[in-house]
N, C-alpha and C positions, 0 to 999 in steps of 0.2 A: 803621582807627581803633580805639583801645583803649577799649571801651564802659564798662570799670570806672573810667576816669578821665576822665569827660566834665566839661570846664570850659565851662559854657554862655555864660559871658561873653565867653571867648574865642572861641568859635564865632560869637557875634553880632558881634564885632569884625571877624572875617574876612568875614562876609557883608556888613557895611557897607562895608567897603573894596572888595569885589567888585560891590557894587550902586552903589557911588559915591554913596550917600545922605548929603547934607550934614548936618552936626552941627546947624546952626540948625534944619533941619526936624524933626530928632529932639527937640530941645529943645522945640519949638513943640507937637509932638504930645503929649510927656510932661509938658508944662508945668512944666519943671524946668531947673536950670542944667547947663551942661556938666560941671561938677564931679560933680553928682549922676548924670549919664549915665555918667560915667568910672567911678564907684563901682560901677554896676549891671554895667558891662563888666569890672570886676575881680572880680565875684562868681562863685563856682563853681556856685552855684545861686540861683534866683529864685522868687518866689511865682508861682503858676500864672497869675493874673490879669495880671501884668506880662509873663509869658513869652507869653501869648496876644497881648498888644498888640504886642509885639516881632515876633511872627510874622506879623500882619496888616501891620505897617509894612514889613517886610522881604520879605514874600512868600515865607516859608520856615517850614517847619512844624518848630519847634524841639521842640514837645511829643512828636513822634516817638521821641524818644530816651529818654523816661520809661520805656518798656518795657524797655530795657536796663540800667536802673539796678537 
């Protein structure tokens, strides 16, 4: 993995597919629309609080990549 070009949204998208997490569940947890979720997944970076919420939901430590940035 090229740590200089980390696209956190793409990593989350791949993790969602691998985990089989339903979009309706994600929308309920974040209390937002599917369009808003897609916007997050299109983002190269996210606020730390949102990133931690994604980490808990998908049971994956996305914050671990911060050290490589």
